[in-house]
LOTORFI-414801 format. One record per residue: x, y, z of N, C-alpha, C, O in turn; residue number from 1; residue in three letters. Coordinates in steps of 0.001 Angstrom, whole numbers, always signed. Layout:
# residues N
<vexkol <X, Y, Z>, <X, Y, Z>, <X, Y, Z>, <X, Y, Z>, NUM, 'ALA'>
...
This chain:
# residues 88
<vexkol <-4805, -13748, +14517>, <-5299, -12399, +14552>, <-4357, -11542, +15392>, <-3868, -11972, +16437>, 1, 'MET'>
<vexkol <-4118, -10352, +14927>, <-3240, -9427, +15619>, <-3961, -8891, +16847>, <-5033, -8297, +16730>, 2, 'LEU'>
<vexkol <-3387, -9095, +18010>, <-4020, -8654, +19240>, <-3522, -7278, +19657>, <-4312, -6446, +20102>, 3, 'LYS'>
<vexkol <-2232, -7028, +19519>, <-1676, -5753, +19958>, <-392, -5447, +19208>, <+318, -6353, +18771>, 4, 'THR'>
<vexkol <-108, -4178, +19065>, <+1166, -3719, +18525>, <+1767, -2837, +19602>, <+1156, -1847, +20004>, 5, 'ILE'>
<vexkol <+2943, -3177, +20069>, <+3603, -2400, +21105>, <+4285, -1197, +20460>, <+5397, -1307, +19943>, 6, 'ASN'>
<vexkol <+3615, -56, +20494>, <+4143, +1140, +19847>, <+5344, +1710, +20587>, <+6075, +2534, +20038>, 7, 'LEU'>
<vexkol <+5556, +1281, +21825>, <+6747, +1726, +22554>, <+8020, +1238, +21876>, <+9081, +1842, +22031>, 8, 'ASP'>
<vexkol <+7916, +159, +21134>, <+9081, -365, +20430>, <+9594, +596, +19366>, <+10758, +530, +18970>, 9, 'LEU'>
<vexkol <+8725, +1486, +18908>, <+9132, +2453, +17883>, <+10126, +3462, +18427>, <+10864, +4086, +17664>, 10, 'LEU'>
<vexkol <+10148, +3625, +19739>, <+11094, +4552, +20361>, <+12527, +4040, +20244>, <+13480, +4820, +20230>, 11, 'GLU'>
<vexkol <+12660, +2749, +20162>, <+13985, +2137, +20056>, <+14354, +2044, +18592>, <+13488, +1820, +17746>, 12, 'LYS'>
<vexkol <+15600, +2210, +18288>, <+16040, +2166, +16895>, <+16655, +826, +16517>, <+17355, +730, +15510>, 13, 'ASN'>
<vexkol <+16404, -195, +17302>, <+17034, -1485, +17020>, <+16118, -2452, +16273>, <+16492, -3604, +16055>, 14, 'ASP'>
<vexkol <+14940, -2010, +15882>, <+14044, -2850, +15088>, <+14115, -2445, +13624>, <+14286, -1268, +13308>, 15, 'LEU'>
<vexkol <+13986, -3415, +12736>, <+13917, -3075, +11312>, <+12626, -3541, +10666>, <+12389, -3274, +9488>, 16, 'ASN'>
<vexkol <+11778, -4245, +11435>, <+10482, -4653, +10897>, <+9601, -5204, +12006>, <+10081, -5673, +13039>, 17, 'SER'>
<vexkol <+8296, -5133, +11762>, <+7318, -5871, +12547>, <+6975, -7082, +11704>, <+6664, -6957, +10520>, 18, 'PHE'>
<vexkol <+7030, -8238, +12308>, <+6697, -9473, +11602>, <+5544, -10122, +12347>, <+5612, -10320, +13560>, 19, 'ILE'>
<vexkol <+4493, -10452, +11624>, <+3378, -11123, +12260>, <+2675, -12021, +11260>, <+2854, -11901, +10048>, 20, 'PHE'>
<vexkol <+1877, -12918, +11800>, <+1095, -13851, +10990>, <-370, -13464, +11063>, <-865, -13064, +12117>, 21, 'LEU'>
<vexkol <-1050, -13582, +9959>, <-2477, -13318, +9914>, <-3127, -14257, +8906>, <-2561, -14552, +7853>, 22, 'THR'>
<vexkol <-4312, -14716, +9247>, <-5041, -15554, +8290>, <-5866, -14692, +7335>, <-6657, -15215, +6550>, 23, 'ASN'>
<vexkol <-5681, -13371, +7400>, <-6374, -12441, +6507>, <-5361, -11630, +5694>, <-5575, -10444, +5442>, 24, 'GLU'>
<vexkol <-4288, -12250, +5293>, <-3186, -11555, +4636>, <-3621, -10785, +3382>, <-3318, -9599, +3253>, 25, 'LYS'>
<vexkol <-4309, -11432, +2482>, <-4690, -10765, +1227>, <-5621, -9584, +1488>, <-5481, -8524, +879>, 26, 'LYS'>
<vexkol <-6559, -9776, +2388>, <-7494, -8695, +2715>, <-6773, -7527, +3387>, <-7057, -6366, +3093>, 27, 'ARG'>
<vexkol <-5849, -7835, +4281>, <-5070, -6791, +4961>, <-4213, -6013, +3962>, <-4130, -4787, +4046>, 28, 'LEU'>
<vexkol <-3586, -6699, +3033>, <-2753, -6031, +2029>, <-3605, -5101, +1171>, <-3187, -3981, +875>, 29, 'ILE'>
<vexkol <-4786, -5544, +770>, <-5687, -4666, +3>, <-6098, -3441, +821>, <-6125, -2323, +305>, 30, 'ARG'>
<vexkol <-6412, -3656, +2081>, <-6804, -2565, +2973>, <-5668, -1556, +3130>, <-5896, -349, +3048>, 31, 'TYR'>
<vexkol <-4461, -2035, +3353>, <-3318, -1131, +3525>, <-3030, -353, +2243>, <-2675, +825, +2291>, 32, 'LEU'>
<vexkol <-3183, -1009, +1109>, <-2944, -346, -173>, <-3905, +834, -365>, <-3515, +1867, -908>, 33, 'LYS'>
<vexkol <-5138, +686, +71>, <-6114, +1784, -2>, <-5606, +3005, +764>, <-5902, +4145, +405>, 34, 'ILE'>
<vexkol <-4843, +2749, +1817>, <-4307, +3825, +2657>, <-2858, +4166, +2291>, <-2126, +4753, +3089>, 35, 'HIS'>
<vexkol <-2462, +3791, +1084>, <-1108, +4076, +562>, <+8, +3488, +1417>, <+1066, +4093, +1585>, 36, 'ASN'>
<vexkol <-244, +2319, +1944>, <+774, +1566, +2672>, <+1060, +324, +1843>, <+188, -520, +1637>, 37, 'ILE'>
<vexkol <+2281, +231, +1380>, <+2656, -871, +497>, <+3731, -1707, +1184>, <+4772, -1193, +1592>, 38, 'PHE'>
<vexkol <+3466, -2975, +1302>, <+4415, -3871, +1951>, <+5520, -4243, +982>, <+5259, -4589, -170>, 39, 'LEU'>
<vexkol <+6746, -4170, +1452>, <+7871, -4427, +572>, <+8149, -5916, +385>, <+8784, -6300, -598>, 40, 'SER'>
<vexkol <+7697, -6744, +1288>, <+7976, -8172, +1210>, <+6672, -8959, +1247>, <+6309, -9530, +2275>, 41, 'GLU'>
<vexkol <+5990, -8982, +143>, <+4759, -9756, +27>, <+5121, -11085, -620>, <+5259, -11173, -1840>, 42, 'TYR'>
<vexkol <+5272, -12104, +191>, <+5701, -13400, -312>, <+4520, -14174, -874>, <+3530, -14418, -184>, 43, 'TRP'>
<vexkol <+4641, -14546, -2114>, <+3662, -15446, -2721>, <+4281, -16835, -2778>, <+5500, -16986, -2859>, 44, 'LYS'>
<vexkol <+3434, -17829, -2735>, <+3934, -19203, -2822>, <+4523, -19413, -4207>, <+3850, -19149, -5203>, 45, 'ARG'>
<vexkol <+5768, -19882, -4296>, <+6374, -20141, -5607>, <+5584, -21191, -6383>, <+5028, -22121, -5798>, 46, 'PRO'>
<vexkol <+5541, -21036, -7685>, <+4781, -21976, -8521>, <+5251, -23412, -8339>, <+4451, -24345, -8410>, 47, 'LYS'>
<vexkol <+6534, -23589, -8106>, <+7064, -24940, -7940>, <+6471, -25619, -6693>, <+6455, -26847, -6605>, 48, 'VAL'>
<vexkol <+5984, -24822, -5732>, <+5381, -25386, -4521>, <+3856, -25400, -4573>, <+3204, -25822, -3617>, 49, 'LEU'>
<vexkol <+3303, -24951, -5659>, <+1854, -24892, -5804>, <+1250, -26286, -5672>, <+1695, -27239, -6311>, 50, 'SER'>
<vexkol <+237, -26380, -4837>, <-455, -27657, -4662>, <+230, -28611, -3706>, <-321, -29669, -3403>, 51, 'GLY'>
<vexkol <+1401, -28274, -3227>, <+2108, -29151, -2286>, <+1718, -28816, -854>, <+1464, -27660, -518>, 52, 'ARG'>
<vexkol <+1674, -29843, -23>, <+1422, -29642, +1397>, <+2743, -29271, +2055>, <+3731, -29997, +1946>, 53, 'LYS'>
<vexkol <+2747, -28129, +2740>, <+3951, -27667, +3415>, <+3793, -27808, +4925>, <+2679, -27941, +5431>, 54, 'LEU'>
<vexkol <+4901, -27778, +5629>, <+4864, -27886, +7088>, <+4513, -26552, +7744>, <+4414, -26468, +8968>, 55, 'SER'>
<vexkol <+4327, -25518, +6941>, <+4031, -24188, +7470>, <+3076, -23476, +6513>, <+2799, -23955, +5414>, 56, 'HIS'>
<vexkol <+2585, -22332, +6954>, <+1705, -21527, +6100>, <+2253, -20107, +5955>, <+1490, -19149, +5829>, 57, 'SER'>
<vexkol <+3563, -19985, +5974>, <+4186, -18661, +5924>, <+3836, -17884, +4659>, <+3639, -16670, +4723>, 58, 'LEU'>
<vexkol <+3756, -18546, +3528>, <+3443, -17838, +2282>, <+2054, -17207, +2340>, <+1826, -16133, +1785>, 59, 'TYR'>
<vexkol <+1152, -17874, +3003>, <-222, -17397, +3067>, <-477, -16451, +4233>, <-1452, -15699, +4199>, 60, 'GLU'>
<vexkol <+372, -16463, +5271>, <+59, -15734, +6499>, <+1107, -14720, +6962>, <+803, -13891, +7820>, 61, 'GLU'>
<vexkol <+2309, -14757, +6436>, <+3385, -13901, +6935>, <+3272, -12483, +6393>, <+3157, -12277, +5184>, 62, 'LEU'>
<vexkol <+3305, -11509, +7294>, <+3321, -10088, +6944>, <+4578, -9482, +7547>, <+4888, -9701, +8718>, 63, 'ILE'>
<vexkol <+5292, -8723, +6741>, <+6471, -8002, +7222>, <+6244, -6525, +6960>, <+6158, -6084, +5814>, 64, 'ILE'>
<vexkol <+6150, -5775, +8037>, <+5969, -4337, +7946>, <+7336, -3693, +8177>, <+7854, -3748, +9292>, 65, 'LEU'>
<vexkol <+7930, -3084, +7148>, <+9271, -2538, +7288>, <+9312, -1338, +8227>, <+8410, -501, +8240>, 66, 'PRO'>
<vexkol <+10367, -1282, +8998>, <+10615, -138, +9876>, <+12066, +252, +9643>, <+12981, -424, +10112>, 67, 'ILE'>
<vexkol <+12268, +1323, +8932>, <+13644, +1763, +8717>, <+13718, +3284, +8715>, <+12728, +3959, +8997>, 68, 'ASP'>
<vexkol <+14859, +3806, +8406>, <+15115, +5241, +8529>, <+14281, +6118, +7602>, <+14155, +7318, +7844>, 69, 'ASP'>
<vexkol <+13714, +5545, +6555>, <+12930, +6387, +5643>, <+11566, +6753, +6224>, <+10906, +7675, +5745>, 70, 'ILE'>
<vexkol <+11147, +6018, +7271>, <+9863, +6292, +7906>, <+10065, +7102, +9178>, <+10920, +6778, +10002>, 71, 'PHE'>
<vexkol <+9282, +8146, +9330>, <+9291, +8894, +10583>, <+8447, +8131, +11603>, <+7728, +7192, +11259>, 72, 'SER'>
<vexkol <+8548, +8546, +12844>, <+7737, +7903, +13877>, <+6254, +8085, +13547>, <+5465, +7161, +13745>, 73, 'LYS'>
<vexkol <+5869, +9243, +13054>, <+4453, +9460, +12721>, <+4006, +8542, +11582>, <+2865, +8081, +11577>, 74, 'SER'>
<vexkol <+4895, +8269, +10610>, <+4566, +7306, +9548>, <+4321, +5913, +10130>, <+3368, +5229, +9757>, 75, 'ASN'>
<vexkol <+5187, +5512, +11039>, <+5064, +4186, +11648>, <+3801, +4095, +12498>, <+3107, +3079, +12480>, 76, 'LEU'>
<vexkol <+3511, +5143, +13230>, <+2281, +5160, +14022>, <+1055, +5068, +13123>, <+96, +4367, +13445>, 77, 'LEU'>
<vexkol <+1083, +5766, +12010>, <-17, +5716, +11044>, <-216, +4283, +10549>, <-1339, +3780, +10532>, 78, 'PHE'>
<vexkol <+872, +3631, +10146>, <+774, +2254, +9654>, <+232, +1328, +10735>, <-675, +535, +10481>, 79, 'MET'>
<vexkol <+784, +1427, +11929>, <+347, +543, +13017>, <-1109, +793, +13387>, <-1855, -151, +13648>, 80, 'CYS'>
<vexkol <-1510, +2042, +13411>, <-2903, +2351, +13741>, <-3870, +1847, +12668>, <-4976, +1413, +12989>, 81, 'ASN'>
<vexkol <-3469, +1900, +11412>, <-4315, +1352, +10347>, <-4464, -158, +10493>, <-5546, -706, +10282>, 82, 'LYS'>
<vexkol <-3380, -820, +10852>, <-3441, -2273, +11056>, <-4348, -2593, +12240>, <-5175, -3502, +12165>, 83, 'ILE'>
<vexkol <-4194, -1852, +13324>, <-5062, -2074, +14486>, <-6523, -1837, +14129>, <-7396, -2594, +14553>, 84, 'LYS'>
<vexkol <-6796, -793, +13354>, <-8169, -494, +12945>, <-8742, -1609, +12074>, <-9928, -1922, +12175>, 85, 'LYS'>
<vexkol <-7924, -2205, +11229>, <-8354, -3310, +10375>, <-8918, -4452, +11217>, <-9887, -5100, +10824>, 86, 'PHE'>
<vexkol <-8310, -4695, +12373>, <-8720, -5833, +13210>, <-9841, -5516, +14187>, <-10290, -6407, +14908>, 87, 'TYR'>
<vexkol <-10302, -4279, +14231>, <-11409, -3933, +15142>, <-12735, -4265, +14522>, <-13778, -4045, +15138>, 88, 'LYS'>
C-alpha cells in the first residue's frame, strides 16, 4: 500500500517516473482512468508466463507513473493527489 508520495521531489528535474508496487493495481488503474490519468507502462503478464510461478509479482503489482516535460507541476500534483486519495 502506498503510504506517502514526496511531492518535494517534483521540484527537482532529475526524476522521470514514480515507481511503486501495489496489490490493488487493476483497481488503481481503473480509478485513474476515470480521472483521465492513463499510465503509459501497464505491464501485463506475457501469455508465455501465464500459469507459471515467478520469483516476483511485478506484472501484477508494478505501477510506473511517468514524470516528464509534457506534464506541468500542477498536472503531477493532480496525479499524485488522486493516487493519495485512492488509498484513503
